C-alpha positions as a LaTeX table, in Angstrom:
\begin{tabular}{lrrr}
\hline
Residue & $x$ (\AA) & $y$ (\AA) & $z$ (\AA) \\
\hline
Met1 & $-0.12$ & $-0.14$ & $-0.17$ \\
Ala2 & 1.16 & 3.43 & $-1.02$ \\
Lys3 & 2.15 & 5.71 & 1.93 \\
Ile4 & 0.45 & 8.71 & 0.24 \\
Cys5 & $-2.05$ & 11.08 & 1.82 \\
Gln6 & $-5.28$ & 10.76 & $-0.34$ \\
Val7 & $-6.31$ & 14.22 & 0.12 \\
Thr8 & $-3.05$ & 16.29 & $-0.53$ \\
Gly9 & $-0.74$ & 13.78 & $-1.97$ \\
Lys10 & 1.85 & 14.05 & 0.74 \\
Lys11 & 4.63 & 11.68 & 0.77 \\
Gly12 & 7.73 & 10.96 & 2.36 \\
Asn13 & 10.90 & 12.79 & 2.07 \\
Thr14 & 13.42 & 10.51 & 0.17 \\
Lys15 & 16.25 & 12.84 & 0.65 \\
Ala16 & 16.71 & 12.65 & 4.30 \\
Lys17 & 19.84 & 11.83 & 5.93 \\
Tyr18 & 20.64 & 9.65 & 9.05 \\
Ile19 & 23.81 & 11.27 & 10.91 \\
Arg20 & 25.37 & 9.08 & 13.41 \\
Asn21 & 27.17 & 10.93 & 15.92 \\
Gln22 & 30.90 & 10.10 & 15.89 \\
His23 & 33.33 & 11.58 & 18.75 \\
Ser24 & 36.58 & 11.48 & 17.01 \\
Gln25 & 39.44 & 13.82 & 16.25 \\
Gly26 & 39.46 & 14.96 & 12.58 \\
Trp27 & 37.96 & 15.13 & 9.19 \\
Lys28 & 39.17 & 11.78 & 8.11 \\
Tyr29 & 36.76 & 10.27 & 10.79 \\
Lys30 & 33.61 & 12.24 & 9.87 \\
Ala31 & 30.60 & 10.75 & 11.05 \\
Pro32 & 28.82 & 8.91 & 8.12 \\
His33 & 25.43 & 10.40 & 6.54 \\
Lys34 & 23.44 & 7.40 & 5.64 \\
Pro35 & 20.15 & 7.80 & 3.60 \\
Arg36 & 16.79 & 7.01 & 4.95 \\
Thr37 & 13.41 & 8.24 & 4.31 \\
Gln38 & 11.07 & 10.40 & 6.38 \\
Glu39 & 7.37 & 9.15 & 6.22 \\
Ala40 & 4.20 & 11.33 & 6.08 \\
Asn41 & 2.28 & 10.85 & 9.43 \\
Leu42 & $-0.68$ & 9.23 & 7.90 \\
Gln43 & $-3.80$ & 8.45 & 10.11 \\
Ser44 & $-6.71$ & 6.00 & 8.77 \\
Val45 & $-9.97$ & 7.91 & 8.99 \\
Arg46 & $-13.44$ & 6.75 & 8.29 \\
Leu47 & $-15.90$ & 9.10 & 6.92 \\
Lys48 & $-19.61$ & 7.89 & 7.12 \\
Thr49 & $-22.01$ & 8.97 & 4.22 \\
Pro50 & $-25.35$ & 8.08 & 3.36 \\
Ser51 & $-24.18$ & 5.90 & 0.59 \\
Gly52 & $-21.63$ & 4.19 & 3.06 \\
Thr53 & $-18.47$ & 4.09 & 5.17 \\
Tyr54 & $-15.08$ & 5.08 & 3.59 \\
Arg55 & $-11.71$ & 4.62 & 5.12 \\
Ile56 & $-9.14$ & 6.95 & 3.62 \\
Leu57 & $-5.48$ & 7.65 & 4.47 \\
Val58 & $-5.09$ & 11.31 & 5.49 \\
Ala59 & $-2.20$ & 13.12 & 6.72 \\
Ala60 & $-2.15$ & 14.39 & 10.60 \\
Ser61 & $-1.97$ & 18.14 & 9.19 \\
Val62 & $-5.05$ & 17.75 & 6.96 \\
Ile63 & $-7.02$ & 16.30 & 9.88 \\
Lys64 & $-6.85$ & 19.92 & 11.61 \\
Ser65 & $-8.05$ & 21.74 & 8.46 \\
Pro66 & $-11.57$ & 23.31 & 8.19 \\
Glu67 & $-12.18$ & 22.04 & 5.03 \\
Phe68 & $-11.75$ & 18.27 & 6.03 \\
Asn69 & $-13.66$ & 18.87 & 9.00 \\
Ala70 & $-16.66$ & 20.13 & 7.03 \\
Val71 & $-16.59$ & 16.93 & 4.92 \\
Ala72 & $-16.19$ & 14.77 & 8.24 \\
Cys73 & $-19.07$ & 16.47 & 10.04 \\
Gly74 & $-21.22$ & 15.83 & 6.72 \\
Leu75 & $-21.64$ & 19.56 & 5.72 \\
Lys76 & $-20.12$ & 18.90 & 2.37 \\
Pro77 & $-19.91$ & 15.64 & 0.27 \\
Ile78 & $-16.69$ & 13.94 & $-0.17$ \\
Pro79 & $-14.75$ & 14.77 & $-3.22$ \\
Ala80 & $-14.25$ & 12.17 & $-5.85$ \\
Ala81 & $-10.58$ & 12.70 & $-5.98$ \\
Trp82 & $-10.27$ & 11.84 & $-2.31$ \\
Leu83 & $-11.63$ & 8.34 & $-2.82$ \\
Lys84 & $-8.85$ & 7.23 & $-5.15$ \\
Lys85 & $-6.03$ & 5.20 & $-3.60$ \\
Gly86 & $-2.59$ & 7.28 & $-3.68$ \\
Thr87 & $-0.03$ & 5.70 & $-6.31$ \\
Tyr88 & 3.67 & 6.87 & $-6.94$ \\
Gly89 & 2.96 & 7.07 & $-10.61$ \\
Ile90 & 5.38 & 4.65 & $-11.74$ \\
\hline
\end{tabular}
């Protein structure tokens, strides 16, 4: 399953580095910078509608937004783009 927000399209940062603290004496013994990924903070949210219940993956920052809360409370219908699963486009 893709780790992508279905509302905003947020995904992980692939250019992050893991830097180990190495207490050494010089430039020759510099701490290594290893690649890693920072994943988006995704939460599974259930949205209830008259036609049924939908479960979508949403970034935590989106849950706080007024637009998402209007949809979650039932004041606005769920946009069709939100119901599509996230893909990396490969």
